[in-house]
Structures are given as C-alpha cells and as structure tokens.
C-alpha positions as CSV (number, residue, x, y, z in Angstrom):
1,M,-30.1,29.0,13.0
2,P,-29.4,27.4,16.4
3,P,-25.7,27.7,17.3
4,L,-25.1,23.9,17.4
5,I,-26.7,23.3,14.0
6,E,-24.7,26.3,12.6
7,L,-21.5,24.7,14.0
8,F,-22.4,21.3,12.4
9,V,-23.1,23.0,9.0
10,A,-19.8,25.0,9.4
11,T,-17.9,21.8,10.0
12,L,-19.4,20.2,6.9
13,A,-18.8,23.3,4.8
14,A,-15.1,23.5,5.9
15,L,-14.2,19.8,5.5
16,F,-16.3,18.4,2.6
17,P,-14.9,20.7,-0.1
18,I,-11.3,20.2,1.1
19,T,-11.5,16.4,1.3
20,N,-12.9,16.7,-2.3
21,P,-14.3,13.1,-2.7
22,F,-15.5,13.9,-6.3
23,G,-12.0,14.9,-7.4
24,N,-10.4,12.1,-5.4
25,A,-12.8,9.5,-6.9
26,A,-10.9,9.7,-10.2
27,I,-7.6,9.2,-8.4
28,F,-9.0,6.3,-6.3
29,Q,-10.4,4.7,-9.5
30,S,-7.0,5.0,-11.2
31,L,-5.1,3.5,-8.2
32,T,-7.5,0.5,-7.8
33,K,-8.1,-0.4,-11.4
34,E,-6.4,-3.7,-10.9
35,N,-8.3,-4.5,-7.7
36,T,-11.5,-6.4,-7.3
37,R,-14.7,-4.6,-6.3
38,A,-14.6,-6.1,-2.8
39,E,-11.0,-4.8,-2.4
40,R,-12.0,-1.3,-3.6
41,H,-14.9,-1.2,-1.1
42,A,-12.6,-2.3,1.7
43,F,-10.0,0.4,0.8
44,A,-12.7,3.1,0.7
45,R,-14.1,2.0,4.1
46,R,-10.8,1.8,5.9
47,G,-9.6,5.0,4.2
48,A,-12.6,6.9,5.5
49,I,-12.1,5.4,9.0
50,Y,-8.4,6.5,9.0
51,M,-9.4,9.9,7.8
52,I,-11.9,10.3,10.6
53,A,-9.4,9.2,13.1
54,I,-6.7,11.6,11.9
55,L,-9.1,14.6,11.8
56,V,-10.7,13.9,15.2
57,T,-7.2,13.5,16.7
58,F,-6.0,16.9,15.4
59,F,-9.3,18.5,16.4
60,L,-9.1,17.2,20.0
61,A,-5.4,17.9,20.2
62,G,-5.7,21.2,18.4
63,N,-5.9,23.5,21.5
64,A,-3.0,21.6,23.2
65,I,-0.9,22.1,20.1
66,I,-1.8,25.7,19.9
67,S,-1.0,26.3,23.6
68,F,2.3,24.3,23.4
69,F,3.6,26.4,20.6
70,G,2.2,29.6,22.0
71,I,0.0,30.3,18.9
72,S,-2.8,32.8,19.4
73,I,-6.4,32.0,18.2
74,A,-6.0,34.8,15.7
75,G,-2.7,33.3,14.4
76,I,-4.3,29.8,13.9
77,R,-7.2,31.4,12.1
78,I,-5.1,33.4,9.8
79,A,-2.7,30.5,9.1
80,G,-5.5,28.0,8.6
81,G,-7.3,30.5,6.4
82,L,-4.2,30.9,4.2
83,V,-3.7,27.1,3.9
84,I,-7.4,26.7,3.0
85,T,-7.3,29.6,0.5
86,R,-4.3,27.9,-1.2
87,Y,-6.3,24.7,-1.5
88,G,-9.2,26.7,-2.9
89,F,-7.0,28.3,-5.6
90,N,-5.6,24.8,-6.5
91,Q,-9.1,23.4,-6.9
92,L,-10.2,26.3,-9.0
93,N,-7.4,25.3,-11.4
94,P,-7.1,21.5,-10.7
95,Q,-3.8,19.8,-11.6
96,P,-2.9,16.3,-10.6
97,E,0.3,17.4,-9.0
98,H,-1.6,19.6,-6.6
99,T,-2.8,16.6,-4.6
100,H,-1.0,13.5,-6.0
101,S,2.2,13.8,-7.9
102,A,3.3,11.3,-10.6
103,A,5.9,9.8,-8.3
104,E,3.3,9.3,-5.5
105,H,1.0,7.7,-8.0
106,D,3.6,5.3,-9.2
107,E,4.5,4.3,-5.6
108,A,0.8,3.9,-4.6
109,S,0.1,1.8,-7.7
110,N,2.6,-0.8,-6.4
111,K,1.2,-0.9,-2.8
112,A,-1.0,-3.8,-1.7
113,D,-3.0,-1.5,0.6
114,I,-3.6,2.2,-0.2
115,A,-6.2,2.8,2.6
116,F,-3.9,4.7,4.9
117,S,-1.4,6.1,2.4
118,P,-2.1,7.8,0.1
119,L,-5.9,7.6,0.4
120,A,-6.5,8.7,4.0
121,M,-3.3,10.8,4.1
122,P,-2.7,13.0,2.1
123,L,-5.7,12.7,-0.3
124,L,-8.6,12.9,2.2
125,A,-6.9,14.2,5.4
126,G,-4.1,16.3,4.0
127,P,-2.6,19.5,5.4
128,G,-5.6,21.5,4.4
129,A,-8.1,19.3,6.2
130,I,-5.9,19.1,9.3
131,A,-5.6,22.9,9.3
132,A,-9.4,23.1,9.1
133,A,-9.8,20.7,12.0
134,M,-7.4,22.7,14.1
135,T,-9.2,25.9,13.2
136,L,-12.5,24.3,14.3
137,S,-10.8,23.3,17.5
138,S,-9.9,27.0,18.2
139,R,-13.6,27.9,17.4
140,V,-15.0,25.7,20.2
141,Q,-12.2,26.4,22.7
142,G,-13.7,26.9,26.2
143,Q,-17.1,25.6,25.1
144,G,-18.9,22.5,26.4
145,L,-18.8,18.9,25.3
146,F,-21.9,19.3,23.1
147,H,-19.9,21.7,20.9
148,H,-17.0,19.3,20.6
149,G,-19.4,16.4,19.9
150,V,-21.1,18.4,17.1
151,V,-17.8,19.0,15.4
152,I,-16.8,15.3,15.8
153,G,-20.3,14.4,14.4
154,G,-19.6,16.6,11.4
155,I,-16.2,15.0,10.8
156,V,-17.9,11.5,10.9
157,A,-20.6,12.7,8.5
158,V,-17.9,14.0,6.0
159,G,-16.0,10.7,6.4
160,T,-19.2,8.7,5.7
161,A,-19.9,10.7,2.6
162,C,-16.3,10.2,1.4
163,W,-16.7,6.4,2.0
164,L,-19.9,6.2,0.1
165,L,-18.7,8.3,-2.9
166,L,-15.4,6.5,-3.1
167,R,-16.9,3.0,-2.9
168,E,-19.1,3.9,-5.8
169,S,-16.3,5.7,-7.7
170,D,-16.9,3.7,-10.9
171,A,-20.6,4.6,-11.1
172,L,-19.8,8.2,-10.0
173,M,-17.2,8.7,-12.7
174,A,-19.4,7.1,-15.3
175,K,-22.1,9.6,-14.5
176,L,-19.9,12.7,-14.0
177,G,-17.0,12.0,-16.3
178,V,-13.8,14.0,-16.0
179,I,-15.5,17.2,-17.0
180,G,-18.2,16.8,-14.4
181,A,-15.8,15.9,-11.6
182,N,-13.6,18.9,-12.5
183,A,-16.6,21.2,-12.5
184,L,-17.6,20.0,-9.0
185,T,-14.0,20.4,-7.8
186,K,-14.0,24.0,-9.0
187,I,-17.3,24.7,-7.2
188,M,-15.8,23.3,-4.0
189,G,-12.6,25.3,-4.6
190,F,-14.6,28.5,-4.7
191,L,-16.3,27.6,-1.4
192,L,-12.9,26.9,0.1
193,L,-11.6,30.2,-1.1
194,C,-14.5,32.0,0.5
195,I,-14.0,30.1,3.8
196,G,-10.3,30.7,3.8
197,V,-10.6,34.4,3.2
198,Q,-13.3,34.7,5.9
199,L,-10.9,33.0,8.4
200,V,-8.2,35.4,7.5
201,I,-10.6,38.3,8.0
202,D,-11.8,36.9,11.4
203,G,-8.2,36.4,12.5
204,W,-7.3,40.0,11.5
205,L,-10.3,41.4,13.3
206,D,-9.2,39.4,16.4
207,L,-5.8,41.0,16.2
208,S,-7.3,44.5,15.8
209,S,-9.7,44.2,18.7
C-alpha cells in the first residue's frame, strides 16, 4: 500500500473507533428528543465541525506541545497508546458513565445548544481522540505538507461520517437498536485496544533502539 494511502487509512482506523458515532448516536438521540428534526441536524453538523476543528488544532499543535514539555516521540506514543487502550477496554464493556455521566446528561438536557459541549467535546473529540491526533502528529513529524494534509483529510472524513450518522440517529437506532449499537461499539473497542497496544509496543521499541 502506498505510504500516503496507508497514512490515511491509519488516521481513519485510529479516530473513527474512538469517536464512536454508533455509540454516541444513542446519547445524541436521548439529548435531542425534545428538539425538532431541523435542530438535531444543525446540532450534528456544528458538532462535527467543532470536532474537526479541535482535532486539527491538536494535530497541528501536537509537535509544538511535545517540544514545549520536552516529551519524546516514544513518550507520546506510549502515553497515547495507554489512553487509547483504556478507551478500548471501556468500549468492550460499555457503560454510560465511561463517556457521559448522569450529571453531565442532566446538564446537557437543559442546554439550548449541545453542539460544542457535550457533543463535540467530550463525546466526539474527547481525551482519547485528542491523544490519537497528537500521536498522529508525532508520526508525521519532519515529513512534508502532503503527509500533514493526508491526516487532516482523514480527520475531515471521520468528522463527515460522524455528522452523517448522528443526523440520521433516529433511523440508525431504529435499525440497530441498543444491542446492535453495543455490538458495534465492542468491535470498535477491540480495534482501539489493538491500536493502543501497538502504539505502546512502538514506543517501547523506540526507547530500546
């Protein structure tokens, strides 16, 4: 596989499971049950745009943050891998409090606009997704603009997929049901677990070399 295509696929593989639009569709549906269809579509669109902006910002600023705090590439890979592994474990055994506590749900239910909080952050672009974006930043450090553009393209593609799935959350949940959504969440959790473990291995090999 050509390196740029491989990088694009790696971006999708790292971010799509952790943004978990299938699992978040149920939360989105619950939070917007009193809103009109047009309002739900607007929340989904703006939430996806905010998510893209947050992840692109941390991706572009990732190397500067790493340098400022004196973090090694191996360190960011191991730390990012551990965070992603934790999210993978949580998704293998999904519990509402893992992503959205009862207190947060009550607060969000009373908000007029949930697009930025809690939809974009922390549901879509939470600590795990931000850690993945910064890890991708370390992966393309010192490479050309094309590599950075490919990762940004991957972030936009994931954001677009989240927007489309959330805006049709009613139809999606009617098709999948809670059981189907949980099954997909567990599959993505396993993928996250594999990605996180591999990042830890890569970081450890970097330290050993």
